[in-house]
C-alpha positions in Angstrom: 0.0 0.0 0.0 1.7 3.1 -1.1 1.7 5.8 1.6 4.1 8.8 1.4 6.8 9.3 3.9 9.7 11.8 3.8 13.4 11.0 4.1 14.9 11.9 7.4 17.0 15.0 7.7 20.0 12.9 8.3 19.4 11.1 5.0 18.9 14.3 3.0 22.0 15.9 4.5 24.0 13.2 2.7 23.1 14.7 -0.7 26.2 16.1 -2.5 26.4 18.3 -5.5 29.6 16.4 -6.6 27.5 13.3 -7.2 25.2 14.9 -9.8 25.5 14.0 -13.5 25.1 16.6 -16.2 21.3 17.1 -16.6 19.1 19.3 -18.7 16.9 19.8 -15.6 18.4 21.0 -12.4 17.3 19.1 -9.3 15.8 21.2 -6.5 18.0 19.3 -4.1 21.7 18.9 -5.2 23.0 15.5 -6.2 19.8 14.1 -7.4 19.4 13.4 -11.2 15.9 14.5 -12.2 14.1 14.4 -15.6 10.7 15.8 -16.3 9.4 14.0 -19.4 8.2 10.4 -19.2 8.8 7.8 -21.9 5.6 6.3 -23.4 5.2 3.4 -25.7 8.8 2.9 -26.9 9.3 0.9 -30.2 10.5 -2.6 -29.8 9.6 -6.3 -29.5 7.7 -7.1 -26.3 8.1 -10.1 -24.0 6.3 -11.2 -20.8 8.2 -11.5 -17.5 7.4 -11.9 -13.9 9.2 -10.0 -11.2 10.0 -10.7 -7.5 11.1 -7.8 -5.4 11.4 -6.7 -1.8 9.6 -3.5 -1.0 10.1 -1.2 2.0 7.5 1.5 2.3 5.3 3.2 5.0 4.2 -0.1 6.3 7.6 -1.9 6.5 9.4 -4.5 4.5 7.6 -7.1 2.4 8.8 -9.6 -0.2 6.5 -9.5 -3.2 6.3 -12.3 -5.8 4.8 -12.7 -9.2 4.5 -9.1 -10.3 3.7 -8.6 -14.0 6.6 -7.2 -16.0 6.8 -6.3 -19.7 10.1 -5.7 -21.4 10.7 -4.4 -24.9 13.9 -4.6 -26.9 14.9 -2.3 -29.8 15.4 -3.9 -33.2 19.2 -3.3 -33.1 19.5 -4.7 -29.6 21.1 -1.6 -28.1 18.1 -0.5 -26.0 15.9 -2.3 -23.5 12.7 -0.9 -21.9 11.1 -1.9 -18.6 7.5 -1.4 -17.5 6.5 -1.5 -13.8 9.9 -1.6 -12.2 8.0 0.0 -9.3 4.6 -1.7 -9.5 1.6 0.6 -9.0 3.4 3.8 -10.0 3.8 3.4 -13.8 0.3 4.3 -15.0 -0.3 7.9 -15.7 -3.7 8.7 -14.1 -5.0 11.2 -16.7 -4.2 9.1 -19.8 -3.9 5.5 -18.6 -0.6 5.4 -20.5 2.3 3.6 -18.9 5.7 5.0 -18.4 8.8 2.9 -19.4 12.3 3.0 -18.0 15.1 2.9 -20.7 18.3 1.0 -20.4 21.3 0.5 -22.7 22.6 -3.0 -23.4 26.2 -4.1 -23.6 26.5 -7.9 -23.7 24.9 -9.3 -20.5 25.0 -5.9 -18.7 22.1 -3.4 -18.8 22.7 0.2 -17.6 19.9 2.3 -16.3 20.3 6.1 -15.9 18.9 7.6 -12.8 16.2 10.3 -12.7 13.9 8.9 -15.3 10.2 9.7 -14.8 8.3 7.0 -13.1 4.9 8.8 -12.8 3.6 12.1 -14.0 0.2 13.9 -14.0 -0.5 17.6 -13.8 -0.2 17.6 -10.0 2.7 15.3 -9.3 6.1 14.2 -10.7 7.9 11.1 -9.4 11.3 9.9 -10.5 13.2 6.6 -10.3 16.4 7.0 -8.4 19.2 4.7 -7.3 20.8 5.1 -3.8 23.0 3.4 -1.4 22.3 3.4 2.4 24.5 3.9 5.5 23.2 3.2 8.9 19.7 2.9 7.6 19.7 6.3 5.9 20.3 7.4 2.3 24.0 7.8 1.8 24.4 8.6 -2.0 22.3 9.2 -5.0 23.8 7.5 -8.0 23.9 8.6 -11.6 23.1 5.1 -12.9 23.1 1.5 -12.0 23.4 -1.8 -13.8 21.5 -5.1 -14.2 23.0 -8.4 -15.1 21.4 -11.0 -17.4 22.1 -14.6 -16.6 22.3 -17.4 -19.1 18.8 -18.5 -18.2 17.5 -15.0 -19.0 16.9 -14.0 -15.4 17.8 -10.4 -14.7 19.1 -9.2 -11.3 20.6 -6.0 -9.9 24.4 -6.2 -10.3 25.2 -4.6 -7.0 22.9 -5.8 -4.2 23.8 -2.7 -2.1 21.9 -0.5 -4.6 18.3 0.4 -3.8 15.7 1.6 -6.3 13.5 4.4 -4.9 10.4 6.3 -6.1 11.4 9.8 -5.4 9.7 13.2 -5.2 12.0 16.2 -5.5 11.6 19.3 -3.4 12.9 22.8 -2.7 13.9 21.8 0.8 14.7 18.6 2.7 11.3 18.7 4.2 9.6 18.9 0.8 11.5 16.0 -0.8 10.7 12.4 0.0 10.5 8.8 -1.0 7.4 6.7 -1.6 9.2 3.3 -1.3 12.5 1.5 -1.5 12.9 -1.6 -3.7 15.7 -4.1 -3.8 16.5 -7.8 -4.3 15.0 -7.8 -7.8 14.6 -11.1 -9.8 13.0 -10.6 -13.2 12.2 -13.9 -14.9 11.1 -14.6 -18.5 8.0 -16.6 -19.1 6.6 -18.0 -22.3 3.4 -20.0 -21.5 0.9 -17.1 -21.2 -2.3 -17.8 -23.1 -5.9 -17.0 -22.5 -9.0 -19.2 -22.6 -12.1 -17.8 -24.2 -15.5 -19.3 -25.2 -15.8 -20.1 -28.9 -17.6 -17.7 -31.2 -21.4 -18.3 -31.0 -21.4 -19.7 -27.4 -24.1 -18.1 -25.3 -22.7 -16.4 -22.2 -25.1 -16.4 -19.3 -25.1 -14.7 -15.8 -24.5 -17.0 -12.8 -24.0 -16.3 -9.1 -21.2 -18.0 -7.1 -21.9 -18.6 -3.4 -19.1 -19.7 -1.2 -17.7 -19.7 2.4 -16.8 -16.0 2.4 -19.6 -14.4 0.3 -20.9 -14.3 -3.2 -20.1 -12.7 -6.5 -21.3 -12.8 -10.1 -19.9 -15.2 -12.8 -20.2 -15.6 -16.5 -20.8 -19.1 -17.8 -20.8 -20.5 -21.4 -21.6 -24.1 -22.2 -20.6 -25.4 -25.6 -21.3 -29.2 -25.8 -19.2 -30.9 -23.2 -17.0 -27.8 -22.7 -17.9 -25.4 -19.8 -16.3 -21.9 -19.6 -16.5 -19.8 -16.4 -15.2 -16.3 -15.8 -15.1 -14.9 -12.2 -13.8 -17.8 -10.1 -10.9 -15.5 -9.2 -11.8 -12.4 -7.2 -8.4 -10.9 -8.1 -8.7 -11.6 -11.8 -12.4 -11.8 -12.5 -12.2 -11.3 -16.3 -10.3 -14.5 -16.9 -12.0 -17.6 -18.2 -11.3 -21.2 -17.2 -12.3 -24.2 -19.1 -13.9 -27.4 -17.7 -15.2 -30.6 -19.2 -18.6 -32.1 -18.5 -18.9 -35.9 -18.2 -21.4 -38.0 -16.2 -22.9 -35.0 -14.4 -19.6 -33.6 -13.3 -17.7 -30.6 -14.6 -13.9 -31.0 -14.0 -11.6 -28.0 -14.2 -7.8 -28.3 -14.4 -5.5 -26.7 -11.9 -2.8 -24.2 -13.0 -4.7 -22.0 -15.4 -2.8 -18.7 -15.7 -4.8 -15.6 -15.1 -3.8 -12.3 -16.7 -6.5 -9.7 -16.0 -5.1 -8.7 -12.6 -3.3 -5.4 -13.1 -0.3 -6.3 -10.9 0.3 -10.0 -11.0 0.0 -13.2 -13.0 -2.1 -15.6 -10.9 -3.1 -19.2 -11.1 -6.2 -21.1 -9.9 -5.3 -24.3 -8.1 -7.3 -27.0 -6.5 -6.7 -28.3 -3.0 -8.3 -30.6 -0.4 -8.1 -29.6 3.2 -6.2 -32.0 5.4 -6.8 -30.7 8.9 -5.3 -27.6 10.4 -1.9 -26.7 11.8 -1.0 -25.8 15.4 -2.0 -22.2 14.7 -5.4 -23.1 13.4 -4.7 -22.5 9.7 -6.0 -25.1 7.2 -3.5 -27.6 5.7 -3.9 -28.3 2.0 -3.0 -31.1 -0.3 -2.8 -29.7 -3.9 -4.9 -31.4 -6.5 -4.7 -31.3 -10.3 -8.4 -30.9 -10.8 -11.5 -29.4 -9.0 -14.9 -31.0 -9.8 -18.4 -29.5 -9.7 -21.5 -31.6 -9.7 -23.9 -30.3 -12.4 -27.7 -30.4 -12.1 -28.9 -29.6 -15.6 -32.5 -29.1 -14.5 -31.8 -26.6 -11.7 -28.8 -25.2 -13.6 -26.6 -25.4 -10.5 -22.9 -26.4 -10.0 -21.7 -27.6 -6.6 -18.1 -27.9 -5.6 -17.0 -31.3 -4.3 -17.0 -31.5 -0.5 -13.7 -30.6 1.3 -12.3 -29.0 -1.9 -10.9 -25.5 -2.1 -10.2 -23.4 -5.2 -7.1 -21.3 -4.4 -5.7 -18.2 -6.0 -1.9 -18.5 -6.0 1.1 -16.8 -7.6 2.6 -17.8 -10.9 5.2 -20.1 -9.3 2.7 -21.6 -6.8 4.7 -20.2 -3.9 2.2 -17.7 -2.4 -1.4 -18.1 -1.5 -3.6 -15.0 -1.9 -7.2 -16.1 -1.5 -9.6 -18.9 -2.1 -13.1 -20.4 -1.5 -14.7 -23.6 -0.3 -18.3 -24.8 0.3 -19.2 -23.3 -3.1 -22.0 -23.6 -5.6 -23.1 -21.4 -8.5 -26.5 -21.0 -10.0 -28.2 -19.3 -13.0 -29.2 -15.7 -12.3 -32.6 -14.8 -13.8 -32.0 -11.1 -14.0 -31.6 -7.8 -12.2 -34.6 -6.1 -10.5 -34.7 -2.8 -8.6 -34.2 -3.3 -4.9 -33.3 -1.4 -1.8 -29.8 -2.6 -0.7 -29.1 -3.8 2.8 -27.3 -1.2 4.9 -23.5 -1.5 5.1 -21.8 -1.7 8.5 -18.5 -0.1 9.7 -16.5 -2.9 11.2 -13.4 -1.0 12.4 -12.0 2.5 12.0 -8.3 3.3 12.7 -8.3 7.0 13.1 -4.5 7.3 13.5 -4.0 5.7 10.1 -7.1 7.0 8.3 -8.2 3.5 7.6 -11.6 1.7 7.9 -13.0 -1.8 7.3 -16.5 -1.6 5.9 -18.9 -4.5 5.2 -21.1 -3.9 2.1 -23.5 -6.8 1.7 -24.6 -7.8 -1.8 -28.2 -8.4 -0.8 -31.3 -6.4 -0.4 -33.1 -5.4 2.8 -34.9 -8.8 2.8 -31.7 -10.8 2.4 -32.2 -11.6 -1.3 -29.2 -11.6 -3.6 -28.5 -8.5 -5.7 -26.0 -8.1 -8.4 -22.7 -6.7 -7.0 -21.8 -5.4 -10.4 -24.6 -2.9 -10.0 -23.8 -2.1 -6.4 -21.6 0.7 -5.1 -21.0 2.6 -1.8 -20.5 6.2 -0.7 -18.5 7.7 2.1 -19.5 10.9 4.1 -17.4 12.9 6.5 -19.3 15.2 8.7 -22.3 14.9 6.4 -20.2 15.9 3.2 -20.0 13.3 0.4 -16.3 12.3 0.0 -14.7 12.4 -3.4 -11.9 10.0 -4.3 -9.5 11.9 -6.7 -6.4 10.8 -8.7 -4.4 13.4 -6.8 -4.9 11.6 -3.5 -5.2 8.1 -4.8 -2.6 7.2 -7.4 -4.3 3.9 -8.2 -7.4 5.5 -9.8 -7.7 7.3 -13.1 -10.6 9.7 -12.5 -12.5 11.2 -9.6 -15.5 9.3 -8.2 -17.9 9.5 -5.3 -19.6 6.1 -5.8 -17.1 3.3 -5.4 -18.1 0.2 -7.3 -18.5 -2.9 -5.0 -15.8 -4.9 -6.8 -13.4 -2.0 -7.2 -9.8 -2.5 -6.0 -6.9 -0.1 -6.8 -4.3 -2.4 -5.2 -3.0 0.5 -3.2 -5.5 2.1 -0.8 -8.9 0.7 -1.8 -9.4 -3.0 -1.5 -12.4 -5.4 -2.0 -12.4 -8.9 -0.5 -16.0 -10.0 -1.0 -18.3 -8.0 1.1 -15.4 -6.6 3.2 -13.8 -3.4 1.9 -10.6 -1.8 3.2 -10.4 2.0 2.6 -7.7 4.5 3.4 -8.7 8.2 3.7 -6.9 11.5 3.2 -8.8 13.7 5.6 -7.1 16.1 7.9 -9.8 16.0 10.6 -13.4 14.7 10.9 -16.0 13.9 13.5 -18.4 11.5 11.9 -18.0 8.9 9.2 -21.0 7.5 7.4 -21.4 4.9 4.6 -24.4 4.0 2.4 -24.9 1.5 -0.4 -26.3 2.4 -3.8 -28.0 -0.1 -6.2 -29.0 0.9 -9.7 -31.0 -1.3 -12.1 -32.4 0.0 -15.5 -32.0 3.6 -14.4 -33.7 3.1 -11.0 -31.4 3.9 -8.1 -32.1 2.9 -4.5 -30.0 3.9 -1.5 -29.6 2.0 1.7 -29.8 3.4 5.2 -26.5 4.8 6.4 -24.0 3.2 8.8 -22.3 5.8 11.0 -19.2 6.1 13.2 -18.2 8.9 15.6 -14.6 9.7 16.2 -13.4 9.4 19.8 -11.1 12.0 21.3 -8.4 10.5 23.5 -8.7 11.8 27.2 -4.9 12.1 27.5 -4.4 9.9 30.5 -2.1 6.9 31.1 -3.3 3.9 29.1 -2.7 0.2 28.9 -3.5 -2.3 26.2 -6.8 -4.0 26.6 -7.0 -6.3 23.5 -5.0 -7.0 20.4 -6.4 -8.3 17.1 -4.7 -9.2 13.8 -5.8 -9.0 10.2 -4.1 -9.7 6.9 -3.5 -7.0 4.4 -6.9 -7.5 2.8 -8.7 -7.0 6.2 -9.4 -10.6 6.9 -9.4 -11.5 10.7 -6.6 -13.8 11.8 -7.3 -15.6 15.1 -3.8 -17.2 15.3 -1.4 -15.6 12.7 1.5 -17.8 11.7 5.0 -16.8 12.8 6.8 -14.9 10.1 3.5 -13.6 8.5 3.0 -9.9 7.8 -0.1 -8.7 9.6 -1.9 -5.5 10.6 -2.0 -5.4 14.5 -4.8 -3.4 16.1 -4.5 -2.5 19.8 -7.4 -1.3 21.9 -6.2 0.8 24.8 -7.7 1.3 28.3 -8.6 5.0 27.4 -10.8 3.8 24.5 -8.4 4.8 21.7 -7.3 2.3 19.0 -4.0 2.2 17.3 -2.8 0.1 14.4 0.6 -0.9 12.9 2.1 -3.3 10.5 4.3 -6.0 11.9 5.8 -9.4 11.4 4.6 -12.1 13.8 7.4 -13.5 16.0 
């Protein structure tokens, strides 16, 4: 989650004018190479890669795996271009174009110049810089750095002491700052990316998936014995998977690569639960297929008992989400309805963060189409507007946030549970309402409300501690080594939250 934090004064005091390379644009702070024009859509032959990288940002240090990476090479082989070296920052919010980082090629060595534009819109300019650290603070800004290409095509940073940073220049030390540090890069070529789609002429019908953690809409196409489903993955809902119908059972194969997630290549993989570990987490045995019993008269599909469908990374090393106890059924159509009121589960005032439950049902508990559902936020009775200036993961301002919307930065959807970060200096009341629109008819739910609590300023002690993962899911017994959000309730009634690794 990209939150801005400034470099310490000690770090910025390490800037030196002697380190600066000749530049057409003078940096506001000496010693920092800075350019102002981004590179869009360079000419070249494009290949797909996946990238593992370690990120250190406002929340701490996390190892990320399976990021999407596109690389282009010029026809003469002298230039190479990288997209998404800093995931989440490359898309320009007002045009939806992506910025690319240019390198020069000499054998198996790639040289990147510092100061190239990572992100630009009318209100903000961010540059990609390369630094070394000393005692945890920035020591030097470099003019360039190099990458090394191994015989197997894997690309790594030549000097592991060099950190990539997303940098904002400034007139003073207080104005400048860093969005995040990135290091330990591993960029790996892949060649087996392909997409499954229903054949031309197949009828695509709406279905509803119900599972252990909620419900969402699917698209289903049946072509003879072939069954195509889009929506099994909450993180890549536009991808289709193909199953085969035989003897009343539709069998889907594990390992399908999903491409519609904006940040990562994912896979769907089957597993059967084999008990739980000492911390209460389910233990899985991976399976090569996941079967659904098909009732042709009722038009329902039911997942085999004890089976899970998991969303994992490309290399099947990280588990992101999944569902069990699932079935899906034909949806007869959308009708106007008054949505059930949302609820505000938790609010962390110190971090401007809230967990909100937005049920995809009407006031009578009947299912409603989440694709037509959205929610609104009010602060002190004023409708809140989400803008690209405050939220780098969105491309245009909005007040109604679609139920399924995730920007992979500060707005997250995990079924009915939504995690929202705010950029509000001060407020007293927070309210949320759901909005459901069908055929031009809009119905609005009752509002859920939360009142901020002022701390009385007395000595306090911790009363309770709870843990959630980064998508807001409650963890009763987080596993050692896992990265979690820790929420502490204090004896004075205040609540604080921080990001930590479980010991």
